[in-house]
N, C-alpha and C positions, 0 to 999 in steps of 0.2 A: 353840562354838569349841574347847572342851576335847575333845569327841568327835572333831572333825575332826583335831586334832593327834594324838590317840591313833591314829586310823586311818592317818595318814601315817607315824607312827613304826612302827606294826605292819607296814605295807607295806615300808618301808625295812629294818626289822629282819629280816623274813622273807627278803628278797633277800640280806641280809648273811649270814644263817644258811646259806642254800643254797650260797652261793659260798665261804664261809670255814670253816664249822663242820660242815656235813653230811658224811656218809661220802663216799668217792670216787664219782665217776660212772663206771660201767662202760658205755661208749658202745655197744660191740658187743652186750652183753647187753640193754641197753635197746632198741636198734633191733630186735633179734630178738624181744623181748617185744611191741613195738608191731606188728611184722609179723605175728606169730601172732594177735594180737587182731583186726587188721583183715582178715586172710585167713581168720578163723574156725578157726584151728588151736588150738582151745581145750584140747584134750587135753594139750597140752604146757605148759599154764600152771597153776600152783597156783590152785585155785578161789578162795581168799581174795584173791589178787592180782587176778584177773579181776573178782571181786565189788567190790573196792575201787575199781578203775578205773571200773567202771560206775556206782557210787554217787556218785563225783565228778560224773559227767554228770547223774545224778539231782538232785544239789544245784543244778547250774546251771539245770536246768529248773524246780526249785522257786523259785529266785530270779527266774527269767524270769516266772513266774506273778504276781509282785508288781511287778517293777521296770520292765517294759515299760509297765505302767499308770502307775506313778510317774513314769517318764521323760517322759510326755506333758505333765506340768505342771512339769518342771524346765527350767532354762536350758540344760541339756545333755542330749541324749537317751541312752537306755541302750544302744541297739543297737551302737555301736562297742565298748563295753566287753563286751557279750555275745559279740561276735566274738572279741575279745582273750581272753576267758575260755576259749573252746573250746581254745585252744592253751596257755594259761598258768594256767588254773584260777583260784584265788583271787587271784593277782597281777593278773589282768585285771579282777577285780571290785572290789577295794579302792579304786582311784582313784575309781570312780563313787560309792561309799559316802561317800568323803571330799568329793567335789565337791557332792553333792546337798544340797538344803536340806530341812528338815522340811516335809512337805506332807500335808495331810489332806483335800484337795479333788480332784475330777476334773471337768473341763469338757469339753463336746462329746459326741460320740457314739462308741460303740465300733465299730471296724471288725470284719471277720470274724476277723482275727488276735487282737484283744483279746477278742472274744467267746469264742474258743477258750481263751485263757489264763484267762479269768474263769469258765469253766464248772466245775462240780463233776466232770464226766466227766474233765477234765484231771487233777484231783487223784486220782481213783479209779484211772485208768490208771497214774499214777506210783506209787501205793501198792501196787497189785498187782505191778507190776514190781519194786519194792523188796523186797516179801515173798519173791518167787521168788528174787531174788538173795541175800538173807540166808539162806534155807533152803539154797540151793545151796552158799554159802560155808561155813556152819557145819557142814553135813552131810558135805561131801566135802573140805574144805580141810585143809591141813597147817600147823598153827599153828607148829610148830617151824621149818619152812622160812620161814614169813612173818617170824618174829622175827629169824631169821638175816639175811634180806634187808633188813629194816628197819634193822638195825644196821650193815650193810655196803654198802648200795647207795643212792646219793643219790636216784635216781628214786623208789624205793619209800618211802624215808624222807620225802622232800618231799611225795609224794602223800598219805601217811598224815597228816602234819601239816596239809596243806591241807584234808583232809576234816574234821578237828577244827575248823579255823578257820571253815569254812562254817557249822558248827553254832553256834559262839560268836558269830558276826556276825549271825545271822538276827534276833535280837531288836531290832537297830538299825533294821530296816525293817518288821517285822510290826506294830508299834504304829500307824504311819501308815496301813497298809493296813486295819487294824481300824477306825480312825476314819473312813476314806473310806466304809466300809460301814455306819457307825453301829452298830458291833458292839463296844462298849467293855466286854468281859467279862474281868475280871481273872483268873478261873479258867482261861479259854482261853489267855490270854497266859502264865500260869505253866506250863500244860501244854506249850506250845510251847517255853518256855525250858528246862524241866527234863527233857523227854523227847526225847533226841537223835533227829533225823531223823524218826522216826515221829510225833512231836508236830507237826512242821512239815507233814508229809503229811496228818495228820488235819485240820489247819487248812484246807488247800486243799480238802479234801473237804466240810467242814462250814460254811465261811464263807458268809454270804449274798451274793447278787449285788451288784455294785458299784452304789452309789447315784449316778445320773447327775444332774448339775446343769449347766445351760448358763451361759455367761458372762453372758447377759442376766439370768438368775435371780439370780446372785451380785451383779450390779449393783443389782438391785431391793432385795435384802436389805441391801446396804451403804448405800443411800439412805434406808432407813427410820429 
């Protein structure tokens, strides 16, 4: 209950910050930035901004690798929040984290979509994409311009803070995923917690396949 309350307060607090305390929103500049991103006019964008925008999407894909599986066993599915997160980032994700219950089981069979999310190839592709983005951003980006935009532009400021929140929130779900896989390794959990982004990606690459258990098997265990 304490965690749920903290998540709802974080959700409300982040909304309040964006609306009341963040730098001004420069709508024309934000729309131009988004147009340049989606029309592949990347030469007009500071590589750090492009990298940050892409890494927020990477975070959503990392969470998807855990929460679509988790949502199978929750009273509320993850997919509506995944769709909301595409447009709102961490604001769309936080309500699911607050609504979900701790869950260390998985029943039934994986369909093709869950098989993809559960595969190590999924984690490897995300990791390679992330490394390319980081190299591009650090090698060619203008940090002075990024700092100036962070301090003066609501969209860049909010996106940067959302990236950090994705990192800080990930430990709230990775423990259950490890238990579902019978992979209770404290060192791995600490690596995920203390190594931003790359620790989470390494977990997706190294975690064992999901341990399947049918409802009938769980009933037999409960009756013993």
